[in-house]
C-alpha positions as CSV (number, residue, x, y, z in Angstrom):
1,X,15.0,-10.7,-24.3
2,X,11.8,-12.6,-25.0
3,X,9.0,-11.8,-22.5
4,X,6.8,-14.1,-20.4
5,X,5.0,-11.1,-18.9
6,X,5.0,-7.3,-19.0
7,X,3.8,-5.0,-16.3
8,X,2.9,-1.3,-16.8
9,X,2.6,0.6,-13.6
10,X,1.4,4.2,-13.1
11,X,-0.2,6.2,-10.3
12,X,-1.8,9.4,-9.1
13,X,-4.1,10.2,-11.9
14,X,-6.6,11.7,-9.4
15,X,-9.6,11.2,-11.8
16,X,-12.6,13.0,-10.4
17,X,-16.2,13.7,-11.4
18,X,-14.9,16.7,-13.3
19,X,-12.4,16.8,-16.1
20,X,-10.8,20.2,-15.2
21,X,-7.1,19.2,-14.8
22,X,-5.1,21.0,-17.5
23,X,-3.1,17.9,-18.3
24,X,-6.3,15.9,-18.9
25,X,-5.0,12.7,-17.4
26,X,-8.2,10.7,-18.2
27,X,-8.0,11.5,-21.9
28,X,-4.2,10.8,-22.0
29,X,-4.7,7.5,-20.2
30,X,-7.2,6.2,-22.8
31,X,-4.6,7.0,-25.6
32,X,-1.9,5.3,-23.6
33,X,-3.9,2.1,-23.0
34,X,-4.9,1.9,-26.7
35,X,-1.6,2.8,-28.3
36,X,0.7,1.0,-25.8
37,X,-1.1,-1.7,-23.9
38,X,-3.7,-2.9,-26.5
39,X,-1.2,-2.6,-29.3
40,X,1.4,-4.8,-27.5
41,X,1.6,-8.5,-27.8
42,X,2.5,-11.1,-25.2
43,X,1.0,-13.9,-23.3
44,X,0.6,-12.1,-20.0
45,X,0.0,-8.4,-19.7
46,X,-0.7,-6.4,-16.5
47,X,-1.6,-2.8,-15.9
48,X,-1.2,-1.7,-12.3
49,X,-2.6,1.6,-11.0
50,X,-0.5,2.3,-7.8
51,X,-3.0,4.3,-5.9
52,X,-4.9,7.6,-6.1
53,X,-6.4,6.6,-9.4
54,X,-9.7,8.1,-8.4
55,X,-10.9,10.9,-6.1
56,X,-13.1,8.9,-3.7
57,X,-11.9,10.1,-0.3
58,X,-14.4,11.1,2.3
59,X,-17.4,9.3,1.0
60,X,-19.5,6.6,2.8
61,X,-20.0,3.3,1.0
62,X,-23.2,4.2,-0.9
63,X,-21.8,7.6,-1.9
64,X,-18.5,5.9,-3.0
65,X,-20.4,3.6,-5.3
66,X,-22.3,6.5,-6.9
67,X,-19.1,8.6,-7.1
68,X,-17.1,5.8,-8.8
69,X,-19.8,5.4,-11.4
70,X,-20.0,9.2,-12.0
71,X,-16.2,9.3,-12.5
72,X,-16.2,6.5,-15.0
73,X,-19.1,8.1,-16.8
74,X,-17.3,11.4,-16.9
75,X,-14.1,9.8,-18.3
76,X,-15.9,7.6,-20.8
77,X,-12.9,7.1,-23.1
78,X,-10.8,5.8,-20.3
79,X,-13.7,3.6,-19.1
80,X,-14.0,2.1,-22.6
81,X,-10.2,1.6,-22.9
82,X,-10.1,-0.2,-19.6
83,X,-13.0,-2.4,-20.6
84,X,-11.2,-3.2,-23.9
85,X,-8.1,-4.2,-22.0
86,X,-10.0,-6.5,-19.7
87,X,-11.8,-8.0,-22.7
88,X,-8.5,-8.7,-24.3
89,X,-7.2,-10.6,-21.3
90,X,-5.1,-7.8,-19.8
91,X,-5.1,-8.1,-16.0
92,X,-6.0,-4.8,-14.3
93,X,-4.8,-4.0,-10.8
94,X,-5.8,-1.2,-8.5
95,X,-3.7,-0.5,-5.4
96,X,-5.5,1.7,-2.9
97,X,-4.1,5.1,-2.1
98,X,-5.1,7.8,0.4
99,X,-7.4,9.4,-2.2
100,X,-9.2,6.2,-3.2
101,X,-9.0,4.1,0.0
102,X,-12.7,3.5,-0.3
103,X,-11.8,0.9,-3.0
104,X,-10.8,-1.3,-0.1
105,X,-14.4,-1.7,0.8
106,X,-15.5,-5.1,-0.8
107,X,-18.7,-3.6,-2.2
108,X,-16.8,-0.8,-4.0
109,X,-14.1,-3.2,-5.3
110,X,-16.8,-5.6,-6.6
111,X,-18.6,-2.7,-8.4
112,X,-15.3,-1.6,-10.1
113,X,-14.7,-5.2,-11.3
114,X,-18.3,-5.5,-12.6
115,X,-18.1,-2.2,-14.4
116,X,-14.8,-2.8,-16.1
117,X,-15.1,-6.5,-16.8
118,X,-18.7,-7.8,-16.5
119,X,-17.9,-11.1,-18.2
120,X,-14.7,-11.9,-16.3
121,X,-14.7,-9.8,-13.1
122,X,-11.5,-11.6,-11.9
123,X,-9.6,-9.6,-14.5
124,X,-9.9,-6.6,-12.2
125,X,-8.3,-6.9,-8.8
126,X,-8.1,-4.4,-6.0
127,X,-5.2,-4.5,-3.6
128,X,-6.1,-2.8,-0.3
129,X,-2.5,-2.6,1.0
130,X,0.0,-3.6,-1.6
131,X,0.5,-5.7,-4.7
132,X,3.1,-8.6,-4.5
133,X,4.4,-10.5,-7.5
134,X,6.7,-13.2,-6.1
135,X,10.4,-12.7,-7.2
136,X,9.3,-9.8,-9.5
137,X,7.9,-6.7,-7.7
138,X,6.0,-5.1,-4.9
139,X,3.9,-2.0,-5.4
140,X,2.3,0.1,-2.7
141,X,1.0,3.7,-2.9
142,X,3.3,4.8,0.0
143,X,0.8,6.7,2.2
144,X,1.0,4.1,4.9
145,X,4.5,5.3,5.7
146,X,3.4,8.9,5.8
147,X,2.0,9.8,9.3
148,X,-0.3,12.5,8.0
149,X,-2.0,10.0,5.6
150,X,-1.5,6.7,7.4
151,X,-4.6,4.5,8.2
152,X,-3.3,1.8,10.6
153,X,-6.3,-0.5,10.5
154,X,-6.9,-0.4,6.7
155,X,-7.3,-4.2,6.6
156,X,-10.2,-4.2,9.0
157,X,-12.3,-2.4,6.4
158,X,-10.9,-4.5,3.5
159,X,-11.5,-7.9,5.0
160,X,-14.4,-7.3,7.3
161,X,-16.2,-4.9,5.1
162,X,-16.8,-2.4,7.9
163,X,-17.9,1.1,6.9
164,X,-15.6,2.8,9.5
165,X,-12.5,4.6,8.3
166,X,-10.9,6.9,10.9
167,X,-9.6,9.9,9.0
168,X,-5.9,10.5,9.2
169,X,-4.8,13.9,10.7
170,X,-4.3,15.7,7.3
171,X,-7.7,14.5,6.1
172,X,-9.2,15.9,9.3
173,X,-7.6,19.2,8.7
174,X,-8.7,19.3,5.1
175,X,-12.4,18.5,5.9
176,X,-15.1,20.9,4.6
177,X,-14.4,24.6,5.5
178,X,-14.8,25.5,9.2
179,X,-13.1,27.5,11.8
180,X,-9.4,26.9,12.6
181,X,-10.4,26.0,16.2
182,X,-12.7,23.3,15.0
183,X,-10.1,22.0,12.5
184,X,-7.5,21.8,15.3
185,X,-10.0,19.9,17.4
186,X,-10.7,17.4,14.5
187,X,-6.9,16.9,14.1
188,X,-6.4,16.3,17.8
189,X,-9.2,13.7,17.7
190,X,-7.7,12.1,14.6
191,X,-4.3,11.9,16.3
192,X,-5.8,10.1,19.3
193,X,-7.7,7.7,17.0
194,X,-4.6,6.9,15.1
195,X,-2.6,6.3,18.3
196,X,-5.3,3.9,19.5
197,X,-5.4,2.2,16.1
198,X,-1.6,1.7,16.2
199,X,-2.0,-0.2,19.5
200,X,-4.8,-2.3,18.1
201,X,-2.9,-3.6,15.1
202,X,-0.4,-5.1,17.5
203,X,-3.1,-7.2,19.2
204,X,-4.1,-10.8,18.4
205,X,-7.3,-9.9,16.6
206,X,-5.4,-7.9,14.0
207,X,-2.8,-10.6,13.7
208,X,-5.6,-12.8,12.4
209,X,-6.5,-10.3,9.7
210,X,-2.8,-10.1,8.8
211,X,-2.7,-13.9,8.5
212,X,-5.6,-13.8,6.1
213,X,-3.9,-11.1,4.1
214,X,-0.7,-13.1,3.9
215,X,-2.5,-15.9,2.1
216,X,-3.8,-13.5,-0.4
217,X,-0.4,-11.9,-0.9
218,X,1.4,-15.2,-1.1
219,X,3.8,-14.2,1.7
220,X,4.9,-15.7,5.0
221,X,2.7,-14.5,7.9
222,X,5.7,-13.3,9.9
223,X,6.8,-11.2,6.9
224,X,3.4,-9.6,6.6
225,X,3.2,-8.9,10.3
226,X,6.7,-7.2,10.2
227,X,5.7,-5.1,7.1
228,X,2.5,-3.9,8.9
229,X,4.6,-2.6,11.7
230,X,7.4,-1.0,9.7
231,X,5.9,2.5,10.1
232,X,3.9,3.9,13.0
233,X,1.9,7.0,13.6
234,X,3.2,9.1,16.5
235,X,1.6,12.4,17.4
236,X,4.9,13.8,18.7
237,X,6.4,13.6,15.2
238,X,3.3,14.1,13.1
239,X,2.3,17.5,14.4
240,X,5.6,19.2,13.7
241,X,5.5,17.7,10.3
242,X,2.0,19.0,9.7
243,X,3.1,22.4,10.9
244,X,6.0,22.5,8.6
245,X,3.8,21.6,5.6
246,X,1.3,24.3,6.5
247,X,4.0,27.0,6.8
248,X,5.6,26.0,3.5
249,X,2.2,25.9,1.8
250,X,1.4,29.4,3.0
251,X,4.7,30.5,1.4
252,X,3.9,28.7,-1.8
253,X,6.6,26.1,-1.3
254,X,6.6,22.3,-0.8
255,X,8.7,19.7,1.0
256,X,11.1,18.4,-1.7
257,X,13.4,15.4,-2.0
258,X,14.7,13.3,-4.9
259,X,15.9,10.2,-3.0
260,X,14.1,7.0,-2.3
261,X,12.3,7.2,1.0
262,X,13.8,5.3,3.9
263,X,10.5,3.3,4.3
264,X,11.1,1.8,0.8
265,X,14.4,0.4,1.8
266,X,13.0,-1.0,5.1
267,X,10.2,-2.6,3.1
268,X,12.5,-4.2,0.6
269,X,15.0,-5.4,3.2
270,X,12.2,-6.9,5.3
271,X,11.1,-9.0,2.3
272,X,14.7,-10.0,1.7
273,X,15.1,-11.1,5.3
274,X,12.1,-13.4,5.0
275,X,13.4,-15.0,1.8
276,X,10.9,-13.1,-0.4
277,X,13.1,-10.4,-2.0
278,X,12.1,-8.8,-5.2
279,X,14.1,-6.8,-7.8
280,X,11.6,-3.9,-8.1
281,X,9.8,-1.8,-5.5
282,X,7.3,0.6,-7.0
283,X,5.3,3.4,-5.3
284,X,3.6,6.7,-5.9
285,X,2.1,9.3,-3.5
286,X,4.9,11.9,-3.6
287,X,4.1,13.1,-7.2
288,X,7.9,13.0,-7.9
289,X,8.9,10.5,-10.6
290,X,12.3,9.0,-9.8
291,X,14.3,5.8,-10.1
292,X,17.2,5.0,-7.8
293,X,19.0,2.2,-5.9
294,X,18.0,1.3,-2.4
295,X,20.6,1.3,0.4
296,X,22.0,-2.0,1.4
297,X,19.6,-3.9,-0.9
298,X,19.6,-5.1,-4.5
299,X,16.0,-4.0,-5.1
300,X,15.5,-1.1,-7.5
301,X,13.2,1.8,-6.4
302,X,10.8,3.4,-8.9
303,X,8.3,6.2,-8.1
304,X,5.8,6.6,-10.9
305,X,5.0,10.3,-10.1
306,X,1.7,11.7,-11.2
307,X,-0.3,12.3,-14.4
308,X,-2.1,15.2,-12.8
309,X,-0.9,18.8,-13.0
310,X,0.5,18.7,-9.4
311,X,3.9,17.6,-10.6
312,X,6.8,17.8,-8.1
313,X,10.5,17.0,-8.4
314,X,12.9,17.8,-11.1
315,X,12.0,15.2,-13.8
316,X,11.2,16.0,-17.4
317,X,7.5,16.0,-16.6
318,X,8.1,19.2,-14.6
319,X,9.0,21.3,-17.6
320,X,7.2,19.2,-20.3
321,X,3.5,18.8,-19.6
322,X,3.2,16.3,-22.4
323,X,5.6,13.8,-20.6
324,X,3.7,11.3,-18.5
325,X,5.7,8.9,-16.2
326,X,5.2,5.2,-15.7
327,X,7.2,2.1,-14.9
328,X,7.6,-1.0,-17.0
329,X,8.8,-4.3,-15.8
330,X,9.4,-7.2,-18.2
331,X,9.7,-10.7,-17.0
332,X,11.6,-13.2,-19.1
333,X,10.7,-16.9,-19.3
334,X,13.7,-17.7,-17.0
335,X,12.4,-15.2,-14.4
336,X,14.9,-12.5,-15.1
337,X,13.5,-8.9,-15.1
338,X,14.3,-5.6,-16.8
339,X,12.6,-2.3,-17.0
340,X,12.5,1.0,-15.0
341,X,11.0,4.5,-15.2
342,X,9.7,5.7,-18.5
343,X,7.9,8.7,-20.0
344,X,5.2,8.6,-22.5
345,X,4.1,11.4,-24.8
346,X,0.8,11.5,-26.6
347,X,2.5,12.9,-29.7
348,X,4.9,10.0,-29.8
349,X,8.0,12.0,-28.9
């Protein structure tokens, strides 16, 4: 099948100011970009990072800018490879995750674009909520459907440029070391803030932000409003979930699951109901690479797993630390798509 466009999608690299991950995701990424993306041919090429590309969480705007530069300086090979991709006309997309939500701030997004593509900054795009390619795919990190990581008013920061980001409950618990009592108080305050934020996103003022976002996404305003309200933070369900995670973590275990999350099906069916269905829904966040069908929907689900050492699930990347998951979606001139979950090895295996 001849291609009109190709999309490479990957997530959860968790690049930080140090290069201490045993899998060396930054070094492997630079090889991937040079040997796969830059070596490929085609009129339209896109690389989409589906959240948690960088470790920026918990920093104010000025600190986030400095942190971003220090990360790119530390991972200089990746920085140069991304620069080379943009210079070659490859469109780079960064979807915000819960670990790099600060990219939603306009100043941070602009700095990323200027660093990676100083001549043509528009070749680097940041998507605060999700990436939508009409009739092809949607890609969101997935944390907005996870109560412990959900930030209801994300668009208020992205569109208005405010410096306020209320921490979700899990972030409040994981704040710098302090007593359990103080942590519990921080979680309680975060829960109350999330409950209030959920009420605000159902008010007229937030509807106006959603309408502006619908224009950027190329989606009907009613569809975007419905998508924003698909998931909701509720303290009564979030606290037991947090307790379960803590008990399992203390026992050295994790919550596991190999199926597509229910939220993915709701998201895809909502798009379809508004006449904007897509054949591919891509997400990350769980660190479990998987591809599967979605219930009562023709959309195919792909989770791109992680390139960090925190691999979960039962895929080949669990036993083979040289297997790095990603998704590829090819678009034919007639609009037909093909692709799915893939694994890349630096040794070419």
